[in-house]
Structures are given as structure tokens and as C-alpha cells.
N, C-alpha and C positions, 0 to 999 in steps of 0.2 A: 722095382726095377725093371723087370722079368714083362710086367704089362705096361709098362711105359713105353718099353723099347717094340713090342708088338703092336701098340699102339701105331706108334711113330713108322714101324716100318707101312702096316696095311693105310694110312692114310698118305704116306710116300707110293706105294700102290697105284692107287685110285686116281692120284693127283695125275700118273702118268697115263692110265687107261684113259682120265678123261681128254687127256692132253693128244695123244695119236686118235682121241672119235674127231677132237676138235681140228684134225690135219689131215683125216684119210679125205678125201673127197667123196663124196656120197654123190658125185652126179658125172654120169659118164655118158659118151654118145652116144648111141642107139645104134639100132641096125641098120636103120637108114641113113646113116649118116649127119642126122640133126641132133643138137643139145640142147636144151629146154634149161634157163636158167631162172627158175624161180623168188618171186621179191623174197620170199621165206626161209629161202637158202643162202643167201647176201650177207655177205661181212660187211657192216657198217664202218668208213675210216670217220670217227667223227673229229676235228682238228677244231672247227670255230666252239670259242668260246663259250654263243650265244645259238647253239641248231639248238632245231628244232625234228632232224632227221631222227629218222623212227620205222619200223616195222608197225604196221598197223591191218586189223584183221575185222571182222565182221559190218553190219550195215552196208553194203555192197564193195567193202575194199580187201584187198590180202594186195598189200601195194608198201612199196619202200614209200614215207607222207612227210610231206613237211620238206622236203628238200628242200630249203632254200639257200644256203653258204655251198659260197661255188669254192670254200678250202675244201667241202666235203665229198669224200669218193664213195664208193660202192663197188665191193668186187667178189665176184665167184671164184674157186676155186674149181677144176674136173679134171677128166681124163679125156683124152683125145687119142681113139685107134687109127684112124685114117686123118692122118694129116691134110691141110691142102686149103685154097678161098675157100671161105666162108660167106653166105650171103647173109646179113643181119638185120632178124626184123625186131624192134621192139613195142613192147606194149606201153604206152605213155599218156598220160595226161598232164594239162597246164593253160594256164587262165591265160597266158600269153608263150609267146614259144622260145626256147631254150637253146643255147647250141653247146654242146657236147663231143667228147674223144673217146671212144673204144681202142683200151690198149690192150694188145696182150706182148710181154716181152719190149721189141724195138718196134713193133708192129704195129699201126693205130690206126683207123679210120675216122672222121667225122661225121655228125650227127645232127640234126637240129627236132626236136621234141615242136610236134603244131598244136595251136589254140586249140584246143577240145570244146571250149567253153561251156567245162566242169570236172568238181575234184575228181572223181569216178566216172565221168566218160572216157573210158579208154577207146584209143585208136591202136591202131597198126599201121606201123611204119618200117617200110624197110630203106634201109642205110644202103645210098645210090652205089656205094666201093665195097668192095670186098676185104676181108678182111683175110692175113695170111694167117692158121693156125698149126702148128708145128705137133707133133704126136709127142702121147706122155702125158704126165698131169701139168696142170699151166693158169696161169690165173689171169681173169680176162677181169679190168680196171675199167669204169667208168669216171669219169674225168669231167666237170664240169671247166665250161669256157668262159672267163671272169667277165670279160666283153661280151653281154648280150647273155647272161644265165638270170632266169627267172626261176619263183619257185614251181616246181616240176614232181612228180607222182608217178612213179616206179615200176610197173603189172610186173613183166617178164621183159626176157631177152629168146631169142632164136636165132639159131645159130644153124643158116642150112647149108650143107656141102655144094656149093658149086659145080653143078657138071659138066 
């Protein structure tokens, strides 16, 4: 009986530690004001029953791959020390152009991915408008705009504090 209780306690503690590790942001704003959100640190929010959305690496890939459903979203949680308006640069590839929103709280900006001519032909594209981000722990979510969404691969997002 004691062994069973100790085992149950150990499992509960390990589960709690794992949950804290999953919810504690490992991405933080750098001293120069930038925040880099790599594909490898993204949370894939899969809603579509037939989604092929995944993280892919190797053979020229280190990206969010096969993002075809406009119902699926991708997000990152990170820490901001210096709030303000941020320039947003995406590193993205697509055969056809796609439209999306980047959302932090009630603030959002719209972007368009270029048609890059290949799934691993990533192109850095700066979003026209700046995104206002508060200090603290925040979550940025990329939401496809259903009208005009096509298969897209995303390597990273870079946020640069606008001066």
C-alpha cells in the first residue's frame, strides 16, 4: 500500500513539473528589443479533422509544415520586458499567396505570405503595420484568414521593437 501511494505521489509531482515546464515561456525579449519565435517552439493548435499541420525538420526544413487548414492556428508564449509597437517579419514559404492575422490579446495585424515558388524557398517578409505588445507573458497567435488561405510553411517570426 505504501509503495502504491509513493508511486502515485511521484507520478503527480512529475506531472506537475512537466505542466509547469510546458507553460513557462522559454522565449524572452532580447536586450536589443527583439523577440524571435522559431517554428520549433510553436504550439500547433489543430482543429481540423484532416489537418496535416506539423513541425518538420531535416532536408532543408525547420518549419511549421503542411499548414493547409484555415481552422488551425499556431502560437507562441513569450516574455516581453519592454512593451511597445513591434515590426513583424515572417520567414515563410508558399506556392500561392496566403492571408493571415497575428494576434496578441485584442491587438492584431494582417499579413500576406508571398508565393515563393517552393516549399523550402523561405522568404523574409515584413508586415506593413506594427503590432502593439504589452509587457509580461504574452501569447502571439497566427490565424489564417479563410478567404485566401493556401498551404503555407512558416519558419519563424521576428518581432523588432520600433524606435
